C-alpha positions in Angstrom: -78.9 12.6 -73.1 -75.2 13.2 -73.7 -73.3 11.3 -76.3 -69.8 10.1 -75.8 -67.1 10.1 -78.5 -63.4 9.4 -78.6 -61.1 12.2 -79.6 -57.3 12.3 -80.1 -55.0 15.0 -78.9 -51.4 15.3 -80.1 -48.8 15.1 -77.3 -45.0 14.9 -77.1 -42.8 12.0 -78.4 -44.9 11.2 -81.5 -48.0 10.2 -79.4 -51.6 11.0 -79.2 -53.7 11.1 -76.0 -57.2 9.6 -76.0 -60.0 11.7 -74.5 -63.7 11.3 -74.3 -65.9 14.1 -75.5 -69.3 14.5 -73.8 -71.9 16.4 -75.8 -73.7 18.3 -74.3 -71.4 18.8 -71.3 -72.3 17.0 -68.1 -72.8 18.8 -64.7 -70.6 17.6 -61.9 -73.0 16.7 -59.1 -70.7 17.8 -56.4 -69.1 21.0 -57.7 -72.0 22.1 -60.0 -69.5 22.8 -62.8 -69.9 21.5 -66.4 -67.4 19.0 -67.9 -66.9 18.4 -71.6 -63.8 16.3 -71.8 -62.4 13.4 -69.8 -58.7 12.4 -70.2 -58.4 8.6 -70.1 -54.6 8.7 -69.5 -54.2 6.4 -72.5 -52.1 7.1 -75.5 -51.2 5.6 -78.9 -48.2 6.1 -81.2 -48.9 8.5 -84.0 -46.6 6.6 -86.4 -45.8 3.2 -84.9 -42.2 2.3 -85.6 -42.4 -1.5 -85.0 -44.7 -4.4 -84.3 -44.6 -3.7 -80.5 -45.9 -0.2 -81.0 -48.6 -1.4 -83.4 -49.7 -4.1 -80.9 -49.7 -1.4 -78.2 -52.0 0.8 -80.4 -54.4 -2.1 -81.0 -54.8 -3.2 -77.4 -55.1 0.5 -76.2 -57.9 1.2 -78.7 -59.8 -1.9 -77.6 -59.5 -0.7 -74.0 -60.5 2.9 -74.9 -63.6 1.7 -76.8 -64.6 -0.4 -73.9 -64.3 2.6 -71.5 -66.3 4.8 -73.9 -69.1 2.2 -74.1 -69.1 1.9 -70.3 -69.3 5.7 -69.9 -72.3 5.8 -72.2 -74.1 3.2 -70.1 -73.2 5.2 -66.9 -74.8 8.2 -68.4 -78.0 6.3 -69.2 -78.1 5.1 -65.6 -77.3 8.5 -64.3 -74.1 7.4 -62.5 -71.7 10.3 -62.9 -68.9 9.4 -60.5 -66.4 9.3 -63.4 -66.7 13.0 -64.0 -63.7 14.1 -61.9 -60.9 12.3 -60.1 -61.0 15.2 -57.7 -64.5 14.4 -56.7 -63.8 10.7 -56.2 -60.8 11.5 -54.1 -62.4 14.4 -52.1 -63.1 14.4 -48.4 -66.1 12.5 -47.2 -65.8 14.3 -43.8 -66.1 17.6 -45.6 -69.2 16.3 -47.3 -70.6 15.1 -44.0 -69.9 18.6 -42.5 -71.9 20.3 -45.3 -74.9 18.1 -44.7 -74.7 18.7 -41.0 -74.7 22.4 -41.4 -77.8 22.1 -43.6 -79.7 20.1 -40.9 -78.6 22.1 -37.9 -80.5 25.1 -39.2 -83.7 23.5 -37.8 -82.8 20.4 -35.8 -81.2 19.7 -32.5 -77.5 19.0 -31.8 -77.9 15.4 -32.8 -76.3 16.1 -36.2 -73.3 17.8 -34.7 -72.8 15.0 -32.2 -73.3 12.4 -34.9 -70.5 14.1 -37.0 -68.2 14.2 -33.9 -68.6 10.5 -33.2 -68.0 9.6 -36.8 -64.8 11.7 -36.9 -63.7 10.1 -33.6 -64.1 6.7 -35.3 -62.8 7.5 -38.9 -60.6 10.5 -38.4 -60.5 13.8 -40.2 -59.0 12.6 -43.5 -61.4 10.0 -44.7 -61.8 10.1 -48.5 -64.8 8.9 -50.6 -62.8 5.8 -52.0 -62.3 4.6 -48.4 -66.0 4.6 -47.6 -67.5 1.1 -48.1 -69.8 -1.3 -46.4 -67.0 -2.8 -44.2 -66.2 0.6 -42.8 -69.9 1.3 -42.1 -70.3 -2.1 -40.3 -67.3 -1.4 -38.2 -68.7 2.0 -37.3 -71.9 0.3 -36.2 -69.9 -2.0 -33.9 -68.1 1.1 -32.5 -71.3 2.9 -31.7 -72.9 -0.2 -30.1 -69.8 -0.5 -27.8 -71.1 2.6 -26.1 -68.1 5.0 -26.6 -68.0 8.3 -24.8 -66.5 11.5 -26.2 -68.8 14.0 -24.7 -67.9 16.3 -21.8 -70.1 14.2 -19.4 -68.0 11.1 -19.9 -71.0 8.9 -20.0 -71.2 6.1 -22.6 -73.9 6.5 -25.2 -77.0 4.3 -25.0 -78.3 2.1 -27.7 -80.9 4.5 -29.0 -78.3 7.2 -29.2 -76.2 4.9 -31.3 -79.3 4.3 -33.5 -79.6 8.1 -34.0 -76.0 8.7 -34.8 -75.8 5.8 -37.3 -78.9 7.1 -39.0 -77.0 10.3 -39.7 -74.3 8.5 -41.5 -76.8 6.5 -43.6 -78.6 9.7 -44.6 -75.3 11.3 -45.8 -74.5 8.1 -47.8 -77.9 8.3 -49.4 -77.3 11.9 -50.5 -73.8 11.1 -51.8 -75.3 8.2 -53.9 -78.1 10.4 -55.3 -75.6 13.0 -56.3 -73.5 10.4 -58.1 -70.4 10.9 -55.9 -70.4 7.2 -54.9 -71.4 4.4 -57.2 -72.8 2.1 -54.5 -76.1 2.6 -52.7 -74.5 2.0 -49.3 -77.6 3.4 -47.6 -79.5 0.3 -48.7 -76.6 -2.1 -48.3 -75.9 -1.3 -44.6 -78.9 -1.8 -42.4 -79.9 0.5 -39.6 -79.3 -0.4 -36.0 -82.7 -1.7 -34.6 -84.0 0.6 -31.9 -84.6 -0.6 -28.4 -88.2 -0.2 -27.4 -88.4 2.3 -24.6 -91.1 3.8 -22.5 -92.5 6.9 -24.4 -93.3 9.6 -21.9 -96.5 11.4 -22.6 -99.1 13.6 -20.9 -102.6 12.5 -20.0 -105.5 14.7 -21.2 -105.8 16.2 -17.6 -102.0 16.9 -17.5 -102.1 18.4 -20.9 -105.0 20.7 -19.9 -103.3 21.7 -16.7 -100.0 22.4 -18.4 -101.8 24.7 -20.9 -103.2 26.6 -18.0 -99.8 27.0 -16.3 -97.9 30.3 -17.0 -94.5 29.9 -18.6 -91.3 31.9 -18.8 -91.3 31.8 -22.7 -94.6 32.3 -24.5 -92.9 31.2 -27.7 -91.8 27.8 -26.4 -95.1 27.3 -24.6 -97.1 27.9 -27.7 -94.8 25.7 -29.8 -95.1 22.8 -27.4 -98.9 23.1 -27.1 -99.2 23.4 -30.9 -97.2 20.1 -31.3 -99.5 18.5 -28.8 -102.6 19.6 -30.9 -101.1 18.6 -34.3 -98.5 15.9 -33.7 -95.8 17.7 -35.6 -92.2 17.1 -34.9 -89.9 19.8 -33.6 -88.2 20.1 -37.0 -91.6 20.7 -38.7 -92.7 23.2 -36.0 -89.4 25.1 -36.2 -89.5 25.4 -40.0 -93.3 26.0 -40.3 -94.0 29.1 -42.4 -97.1 31.3 -42.4 -97.5 30.6 -46.1 -98.1 26.9 -45.1 -101.4 27.8 -43.4 -104.5 27.6 -45.6 -108.2 27.8 -45.2 -110.6 29.6 -42.8 -112.1 29.0 -39.4 -113.3 25.4 -39.0 -111.4 24.5 -42.2 -107.8 25.2 -41.5 -105.0 23.0 -42.9 -101.3 23.0 -43.3 -99.5 22.3 -46.6 -95.9 21.7 -46.0 -93.0 19.2 -46.6 -91.9 17.1 -43.6 -88.3 17.7 -42.7 -87.6 14.1 -41.8 -89.3 12.3 -44.6 -89.3 15.1 -47.2 -92.8 14.1 -48.0 -95.4 16.7 -49.1 -98.2 16.8 -46.5 -101.7 18.3 -46.3 -102.8 18.2 -42.6 -106.2 19.5 -41.3 -105.7 21.4 -38.0 -108.1 22.7 -35.4 -108.9 26.4 -34.8 -107.3 26.0 -31.4 -104.0 24.9 -32.9 -104.2 28.0 -35.1 -104.7 30.1 -32.0 -101.4 28.9 -30.5 -99.6 29.9 -33.7 -100.0 33.4 -32.4 -100.3 36.6 -34.4 -98.4 36.9 -37.7 -95.6 39.5 -37.7 -95.2 41.0 -41.2 -91.4 40.7 -40.9 -91.4 37.0 -39.9 -91.7 34.2 -42.4 -91.5 31.5 -39.8 -94.5 31.0 -37.4 -92.3 30.2 -34.4 -89.5 32.6 -35.2 -86.5 32.2 -32.9 -87.4 28.7 -31.6 -84.2 26.9 -30.5 -84.0 23.2 -29.4 -81.0 23.9 -27.1 -83.2 26.1 -24.9 -86.0 23.7 -24.4 -84.6 21.4 -21.7 -84.3 24.1 -19.1 -87.6 25.6 -20.1 -89.5 22.3 -19.7 -87.9 21.7 -16.3 -89.3 25.0 -14.9 -92.7 24.8 -16.7 -93.4 21.2 -15.6 -92.3 22.0 -12.0 -94.7 25.0 -12.0 -97.5 22.7 -13.2 -96.6 20.0 -10.6 -96.0 17.3 -13.2 -93.2 14.9 -12.3 -92.4 13.5 -15.8 -89.4 13.6 -18.1 -91.2 15.5 -20.8 -89.3 16.6 -24.0 -90.6 18.4 -27.1 -91.1 15.0 -28.8 -93.4 13.9 -25.8 -96.0 16.3 -27.2 -96.1 14.3 -30.4 -96.5 11.1 -28.4 -99.3 12.8 -26.4 -101.1 13.7 -29.6 -100.9 10.2 -30.9 -102.0 8.4 -27.7 -104.8 10.9 -27.0 -106.2 10.5 -30.5 -106.3 6.7 -30.0 -107.8 7.0 -26.6 -110.5 9.3 -27.8 -111.6 6.8 -30.6 -109.7 7.9 -33.7 -108.8 4.8 -35.7 -105.1 3.9 -35.9 -105.0 4.3 -39.7 -106.1 7.9 -39.5 -103.6 8.6 -36.7 -100.9 7.1 -38.9 -101.7 9.5 -41.7 -101.9 12.5 -39.3 -98.5 11.7 -38.0 -97.1 11.4 -41.5 -95.7 7.9 -40.9 -94.6 6.1 -44.1 -94.7 2.7 -42.3 -97.8 1.6 -40.4 -95.6 -0.3 -37.9 -94.3 3.0 -36.6 -97.9 3.9 -35.5 -98.6 0.5 -34.0 -96.1 1.4 -31.2 -98.5 3.9 -29.8 -101.3 1.4 -29.7 -99.3 -0.7 -27.2 -99.5 2.0 -24.5 -103.1 3.1 -24.8 -104.4 1.2 -21.8 -107.8 3.0 -21.8 -108.5 1.8 -25.3 -107.5 -1.7 -24.5 -109.7 -1.6 -21.4 -112.7 -0.5 -23.5 -111.9 -3.2 -26.1 -111.9 -5.9 -23.4 -115.4 -4.9 -22.3 -116.9 -4.7 -25.8 -117.6 -8.5 -26.3 -120.1 -9.6 -23.7 -122.2 -12.8 -23.8 -125.8 -12.9 -22.7 -126.2 -15.3 -19.8 -129.9 -15.7 -18.9 -129.4 -18.7 -16.6 -126.4 -17.5 -14.6 -124.6 -14.4 -13.7 -120.8 -14.2 -13.2 -119.3 -11.7 -10.9 -115.8 -11.2 -9.5 -115.4 -10.9 -5.7 -112.3 -10.4 -3.6 -111.6 -13.6 -1.6 -110.4 -12.7 1.9 -108.9 -16.1 2.4 -106.5 -15.7 -0.6 -103.4 -13.6 -0.8 -103.9 -9.8 -1.4 -105.3 -8.8 -4.8 -106.4 -12.4 -5.5 -109.8 -12.9 -6.9 -112.3 -15.8 -7.3 -115.1 -16.2 -9.8 -118.5 -16.9 -8.2 -121.3 -18.3 -10.3 -124.9 -17.4 -9.2 -127.5 -19.6 -10.8 -131.1 -18.4 -11.1 -133.6 -20.3 -8.8 -136.5 -21.9 -10.7 
């Protein structure tokens, strides 16, 4: 751990400037450069001429020692925002753009649009010192008002606002981890609660039929079916490497890091899923080389039409299909949660609400023995349509 000491440097007009000496030098978390000295912009008189200059020296040294002690505590707590005034006053928008470029290598256009909406709200010149919880809360209100800056002119929906606000919170978390901001704004400002929506998915019969339907792009077809057999997100499918595949027939598994959660995962996968990965090209590191999110919408429109399936299916629908089919086919929800890589169990419980087949089976599991009477349900023709009456038949003795 670095030690902080005060040093004096002679300057003009019979004065000395107070600087802090960090040994060993500290690495600036933003620029990557090492810094040894910090100028406090405080000075003392080298040879005080009167009581006023002596009093100035005394008060200045007390202040300098306080700052020095605080810097030592900052180092112990790994808060390095003091390293450079240039870092503190740098552009938050530029930092947001850098993180956006990193994410756009594998994800959809959500990051680009999230950045555009934040710039539309905050402008191009926002600096780090201007970023606080009040600004973040105002941005939340702005998004929830349903603004429209896209070419379509349509106001954004609530779940789109949820997505764009999550991008800002992610950037805030990175900035705090790097020590560029001293407050953990990611924890202070809460996410926008998502509105529960209908999650489009395929039945097992539709999934089978789609797999048998020819498609314009074999790459996108295989990637979608692979997601349906593994539950992987688009980001994880698009960045999957051949080196992530381990094992042999009947014992295949993937060892990779999830793009969204950054968690290391070990996931068993079926031989059929490995089949849809295709044949490895020695020049390709990625399994689904060339997969682009922007091309999927048109592809799915044509593929689903050819299969005769009238549903609004996206790539993420195959993840929903995997989860619901697993539950319908008897896999316990805890195992499904682990296979989906969910950190919070409540995220998996959403799927349980839409598995009607499982609920139907659960409703019929508890049956009482009724030796003296049998209960059956009959349609009553004298009642309104779809009305039923319970008829009790007692055994004759």
